[in-house]
NUZAZA-81478 format. One line per 8 residues: number of its first residue (from 0); their letters; for each residue z, x, y of C-alpha. Coordinates in nm, 3 decimals. Layout:
REM NUZAZA-81478
NUM> a> Z/X/Y ~ ...
REM end
This chain:
REM NUZAZA-81478
0> mdtyelvt> -1.220/-1.716/0.661 ~ -1.168/-1.630/1.027 ~ -1.076/-1.282/1.145 ~ -0.703/-1.351/1.175 ~ -0.692/-1.492/0.821 ~ -0.873/-1.182/0.692 ~ -0.638/-0.947/0.880 ~ -0.324/-1.122/0.754
8> rnaaevvt> -0.417/-1.248/0.407 ~ -0.166/-1.152/0.138 ~ 0.073/-1.017/0.401 ~ 0.441/-1.065/0.330 ~ 0.523/-1.043/0.702 ~ 0.339/-1.029/1.034 ~ 0.524/-0.882/1.333 ~ 0.447/-1.069/1.546
16> eeevrala> 0.186/-1.337/1.482 ~ 0.102/-1.355/1.851 ~ 0.049/-0.979/1.882 ~ -0.158/-0.949/1.564 ~ -0.367/-1.252/1.654 ~ -0.456/-1.084/1.984 ~ -0.581/-0.781/1.789 ~ -0.780/-1.002/1.551
24> ddpdgkra> -0.940/-1.184/1.845 ~ -1.056/-0.852/1.996 ~ -1.081/-0.592/1.715 ~ -1.343/-0.367/1.872 ~ -1.197/-0.020/1.924 ~ -0.859/-0.119/1.781 ~ -0.694/0.111/1.529 ~ -0.457/0.042/1.238
32> yvgyepsg> -0.270/0.305/1.042 ~ -0.089/0.368/0.717 ~ 0.103/0.684/0.639 ~ 0.117/0.828/0.288 ~ 0.321/1.124/0.176 ~ 0.080/1.339/-0.030 ~ 0.213/1.291/-0.380 ~ -0.078/1.340/-0.617
40> vlhlghll> -0.265/1.060/-0.787 ~ -0.306/0.722/-0.620 ~ -0.130/0.434/-0.794 ~ -0.131/0.059/-0.739 ~ 0.129/0.087/-0.464 ~ -0.110/0.300/-0.258 ~ -0.401/0.073/-0.345 ~ -0.224/-0.244/-0.232
48> tanklidl> -0.207/-0.114/0.124 ~ -0.557/0.032/0.082 ~ -0.682/-0.321/0.008 ~ -0.535/-0.428/0.340 ~ -0.707/-0.137/0.516 ~ -1.038/-0.252/0.368 ~ -0.967/-0.604/0.500 ~ -0.903/-0.459/0.844
56> qdagldvv> -1.226/-0.260/0.837 ~ -1.414/-0.575/0.735 ~ -1.248/-0.746/1.034 ~ -1.384/-0.478/1.270 ~ -1.085/-0.247/1.315 ~ -1.088/0.127/1.267 ~ -0.837/0.280/1.026 ~ -0.624/0.593/1.046
64> vlladvha> -0.476/0.734/0.725 ~ -0.191/0.975/0.791 ~ -0.155/1.226/0.509 ~ 0.199/1.320/0.598 ~ 0.230/1.682/0.492 ~ 0.527/1.758/0.718 ~ 0.712/1.455/0.583 ~ 0.637/1.571/0.229
72> ylngkgtf> 0.770/1.915/0.315 ~ 1.091/1.758/0.448 ~ 1.118/1.574/0.118 ~ 1.094/1.899/-0.079 ~ 0.750/1.826/-0.227 ~ 0.632/2.187/-0.226 ~ 0.479/2.444/0.007 ~ 0.243/2.337/0.283
80> eeiretad> -0.047/2.490/0.090 ~ 0.039/2.285/-0.220 ~ 0.093/1.966/-0.022 ~ -0.234/2.000/0.169 ~ -0.429/2.053/-0.153 ~ -0.278/1.729/-0.280 ~ -0.368/1.558/0.050 ~ -0.733/1.663/0.009
88> qmkeqfla> -0.738/1.506/-0.337 ~ -0.584/1.184/-0.206 ~ -0.849/1.161/0.067 ~ -1.127/1.183/-0.191 ~ -0.961/0.912/-0.401 ~ -0.925/0.674/-0.106 ~ -1.292/0.711/-0.018 ~ -1.393/0.658/-0.381
96> ygldeest> -1.176/0.346/-0.391 ~ -1.370/0.186/-0.109 ~ -1.243/0.286/0.234 ~ -1.537/0.313/0.471 ~ -1.585/0.677/0.565 ~ -1.741/0.593/0.901 ~ -1.441/0.391/1.022 ~ -1.162/0.589/0.853
104> efvlgsey> -0.994/0.888/1.016 ~ -0.780/1.107/0.792 ~ -0.511/1.303/0.976 ~ -0.263/1.562/0.853 ~ 0.077/1.529/1.016 ~ 0.085/1.902/1.085 ~ -0.217/1.860/1.315 ~ 0.015/1.722/1.585
112> qldedyvl> 0.376/1.702/1.459 ~ 0.440/2.071/1.531 ~ 0.306/2.054/1.889 ~ 0.554/2.099/2.173 ~ 0.509/1.749/2.318 ~ 0.575/1.584/1.984 ~ 0.878/1.800/1.908 ~ 1.031/1.730/2.249
120> dqhelele> 0.970/1.356/2.206 ~ 1.129/1.377/1.864 ~ 1.438/1.536/2.016 ~ 1.443/1.268/2.287 ~ 1.429/1.000/2.016 ~ 1.715/1.174/1.837 ~ 1.918/1.151/2.158 ~ 1.834/0.782/2.202
128> tslnraqr> 1.904/0.675/1.842 ~ 2.251/0.640/1.691 ~ 2.318/0.799/1.355 ~ 2.397/0.457/1.206 ~ 2.065/0.315/1.329 ~ 1.868/0.608/1.188 ~ 2.049/0.579/0.855 ~ 1.957/0.211/0.829
136> amaeiqsg> 1.591/0.312/0.854 ~ 1.613/0.586/0.591 ~ 1.440/0.561/0.259 ~ 1.674/0.484/-0.029 ~ 1.837/0.793/-0.173 ~ 1.785/0.851/-0.544 ~ 2.095/0.821/-0.759 ~ 2.280/1.153/-0.758
144> etakvshv> 2.089/1.285/-0.456 ~ 2.280/1.393/-0.145 ~ 2.154/1.270/0.192 ~ 2.035/1.551/0.421 ~ 1.965/1.573/0.793 ~ 1.592/1.567/0.712 ~ 1.633/1.220/0.560 ~ 1.755/1.088/0.895
152> vyplmqal> 1.487/1.269/1.097 ~ 1.214/1.137/0.868 ~ 1.209/0.773/0.994 ~ 1.229/0.888/1.357 ~ 0.913/1.089/1.301 ~ 0.748/0.790/1.134 ~ 0.822/0.582/1.442 ~ 0.685/0.850/1.674
160> dieyldvd> 0.370/0.888/1.463 ~ 0.259/0.540/1.568 ~ 0.239/0.651/1.932 ~ 0.086/0.994/1.869 ~ -0.186/0.856/1.642 ~ -0.280/0.613/1.923 ~ -0.288/0.313/1.692 ~ -0.255/-0.057/1.769
168> laiggmdq> -0.115/-0.180/1.437 ~ 0.119/-0.027/1.179 ~ 0.063/-0.117/0.813 ~ 0.304/-0.062/0.526 ~ 0.480/-0.222/0.235 ~ 0.792/-0.427/0.293 ~ 0.989/-0.111/0.221 ~ 0.850/0.027/0.550
176> rkvhmlar> 0.972/-0.272/0.752 ~ 1.292/-0.100/0.862 ~ 1.094/0.195/1.002 ~ 0.861/-0.032/1.198 ~ 1.157/-0.228/1.337 ~ 1.310/0.104/1.445 ~ 0.984/0.190/1.622 ~ 0.980/-0.145/1.803
184> eelpslgy> 1.339/-0.096/1.915 ~ 1.336/0.271/2.013 ~ 0.985/0.371/2.126 ~ 1.011/0.174/2.454 ~ 1.305/0.399/2.550 ~ 1.049/0.684/2.569 ~ 0.810/0.471/2.772 ~ 0.587/0.391/2.474
192> rkppalht> 0.451/0.060/2.345 ~ 0.631/-0.167/2.102 ~ 0.393/-0.158/1.801 ~ 0.298/-0.471/1.605 ~ 0.318/-0.436/1.228 ~ 0.189/-0.596/0.912 ~ 0.374/-0.563/0.582 ~ 0.231/-0.600/0.234
200> pivgdlst> 0.435/-0.732/-0.062 ~ 0.607/-0.521/-0.325 ~ 0.462/-0.589/-0.673 ~ 0.713/-0.645/-0.951 ~ 0.769/-0.411/-1.244 ~ 0.483/-0.451/-1.490 ~ 0.700/-0.455/-1.800 ~ 0.983/-0.684/-1.690
208> gegkmsss> 0.883/-0.863/-1.370 ~ 1.204/-0.734/-1.214 ~ 1.249/-0.500/-0.919 ~ 0.930/-0.324/-0.812 ~ 0.648/-0.136/-0.977 ~ 0.719/0.232/-0.924 ~ 0.543/0.557/-1.003 ~ 0.880/0.720/-1.068
216> egvtlsme> 1.031/0.451/-1.289 ~ 0.892/0.222/-1.555 ~ 0.521/0.150/-1.603 ~ 0.262/0.175/-1.330 ~ -0.115/0.202/-1.312 ~ -0.287/0.494/-1.146 ~ -0.627/0.655/-1.102 ~ -0.542/0.895/-1.384
224> datediee> -0.539/0.610/-1.635 ~ -0.829/0.583/-1.876 ~ -0.971/0.241/-1.960 ~ -0.767/0.237/-2.281 ~ -0.447/0.318/-2.089 ~ -0.506/0.032/-1.848 ~ -0.573/-0.211/-2.131 ~ -0.259/-0.104/-2.316
232> kvnsafcp> -0.035/-0.129/-2.011 ~ -0.172/-0.465/-1.898 ~ -0.165/-0.615/-2.247 ~ 0.204/-0.529/-2.276 ~ 0.285/-0.668/-1.929 ~ 0.535/-0.945/-1.864 ~ 0.332/-1.264/-1.813 ~ 0.513/-1.598/-1.845
240> perdpege> 0.305/-1.911/-1.777 ~ 0.468/-1.961/-1.435 ~ 0.403/-1.830/-1.087 ~ 0.775/-1.809/-1.023 ~ 0.979/-1.737/-1.337 ~ 1.348/-1.819/-1.333 ~ 1.598/-1.578/-1.184 ~ 1.493/-1.268/-0.989
248> kvnpvlel> 1.174/-1.210/-1.186 ~ 0.814/-1.238/-1.073 ~ 0.489/-1.264/-1.268 ~ 0.331/-0.919/-1.216 ~ 0.004/-1.020/-1.384 ~ -0.050/-1.299/-1.132 ~ 0.058/-1.068/-0.849 ~ -0.205/-0.813/-0.949
256> fqyhvfpr> -0.471/-1.084/-0.955 ~ -0.360/-1.207/-0.613 ~ -0.318/-0.876/-0.432 ~ -0.567/-0.647/-0.608 ~ -0.842/-0.841/-0.781 ~ -0.926/-1.147/-0.571 ~ -0.942/-0.952/-0.241 ~ -1.209/-0.725/-0.390
264> feevvver> -1.419/-0.960/-0.606 ~ -1.594/-1.281/-0.506 ~ -1.526/-1.434/-0.846 ~ -1.327/-1.357/-1.159 ~ -1.472/-1.434/-1.500 ~ -1.231/-1.472/-1.792 ~ -1.436/-1.423/-2.104 ~ -1.345/-1.643/-2.401
272> pdeyggdl> -1.526/-1.729/-2.728 ~ -1.699/-2.067/-2.733 ~ -1.453/-2.198/-2.993 ~ -1.174/-2.148/-2.739 ~ -1.356/-2.325/-2.458 ~ -1.592/-2.054/-2.336 ~ -1.571/-1.847/-2.021 ~ -1.364/-1.951/-1.720
280> vyedyddl> -1.485/-1.867/-1.371 ~ -1.252/-1.851/-1.071 ~ -1.334/-1.805/-0.705 ~ -0.977/-1.863/-0.592 ~ -0.645/-1.716/-0.702 ~ -0.461/-2.048/-0.692 ~ -0.704/-2.202/-0.940 ~ -0.637/-1.921/-1.187
288> addlesge> -0.261/-1.949/-1.140 ~ -0.279/-2.328/-1.184 ~ -0.468/-2.289/-1.511 ~ -0.212/-2.039/-1.639 ~ 0.070/-2.281/-1.562 ~ -0.110/-2.576/-1.721 ~ -0.195/-2.385/-2.038 ~ -0.570/-2.399/-1.981
296> lhpadakg> -0.565/-2.019/-1.940 ~ -0.377/-1.827/-2.208 ~ -0.175/-1.524/-2.089 ~ -0.362/-1.298/-2.333 ~ -0.698/-1.401/-2.184 ~ -0.562/-1.352/-1.832 ~ -0.445/-1.002/-1.923 ~ -0.780/-0.912/-2.074
304> alatylde> -0.962/-1.012/-1.755 ~ -0.707/-0.835/-1.537 ~ -0.749/-0.508/-1.729 ~ -1.128/-0.530/-1.692 ~ -1.122/-0.582/-1.316 ~ -0.850/-0.323/-1.249 ~ -1.049/-0.071/-1.450 ~ -1.357/-0.144/-1.239
312> liapgrkr> -1.156/-0.086/-0.921 ~ -0.999/0.237/-1.048 ~ -1.306/0.386/-1.218 ~ -1.472/0.548/-0.910 ~ -1.149/0.721/-0.809 ~ -1.082/0.830/-1.166 ~ -1.429/0.983/-1.182 ~ -1.379/1.163/-0.850
320> lreirge> -1.040/1.294/-0.960 ~ -1.193/1.439/-1.277 ~ -1.470/1.604/-1.074 ~ -1.214/1.768/-0.846 ~ -1.027/1.898/-1.147 ~ -1.345/2.018/-1.315 ~ -1.289/1.796/-1.619
REM end
C-alpha cells in the first residue's frame, strides 16, 4: 500500500484528491487535525476518526487533536473546569487507544480562541459570512431545541481553527463536511489558505442498520463497555448476509469490520468448531464480506469475531479510564 492509499483508505470523500496526494507525496512536517468536543467517554464515532489519525501517523504526518473546550462551553456542556477535566480524560483514552504520543499534539481551544487576534478574525469572518451560509454549516439542532447565536458562531470558529492550528489537512466524519466546505469558501477572504479535507464514513445504527450509530440515541459501543457488554451489543446487532441490504439500511457488522478491525489487525481469525469447518482466517475485508454473502461465514460467527477484536481495541482505553476513576 503506497502512502496515498494509506492516507485515504476507508475515506468517504477526499477534498481534493490532487491536494491530498501532494501531502501524501511529501508528508514530512505536515500536520492533520481533528476536533473533538470534550464529551466524556470515547465511543466508536471518535475511534473511527482516530483510526484515520493512526493511518496518517503511519504515513509520516503529525497529528493535532483539538479538545474544543470553548465549543463545548458554547454548547452548554458545563463549566470550563468540568469540560477541561473531561478533556484530560479523553486525551488519556486516545493515547491508550493507539495514537503515537510523540507525533500527537493535544490542544485546548481556550489556549488560543480567546486571544485578541483570533477574536478579531472571528469577527471578520462573521462580517464576511451570510447568516444563511453559516446556518447551512450548523450542526443539526435536536428536536425541541431552539437555535441560538452560539450555534451559528460555532462552525465559523471551526473553520478558523484550521488556520490557527497551522494544519495542512482537516479530518472529520461526513457530518463535518459542511464545516470544511465553509472553511474552503470563506478562509481565503481573510487571506488564509483553502484547507484540503478528508472525511470518514458514518457507521449505521448497530441495532437496525438505519441512520447512524449515535452515543445519544440507540446502541453504541464505548470505552466504558465491559467485555460482556460488547458481546451482548454485537450479538444483537443487525447483520443480514449482504453488504448492501435493501432500502436505506447498511450492514453495521460489516462496517465495523471494514472501518475498525481490518485497519488495526493484519489478519482476522473467525474461530469455529471443526464440525462446522474449523477456523477461517482473513487478511482482507472483501474476502470476509464475500464469505458472509455466500453463506460460508455465518452471521453469528462473524459477530463473535467482531466482538473479540473490538474488545481488544477498547481494552487499553477501558483500563486507563478505570485507573483515572480509581476503580
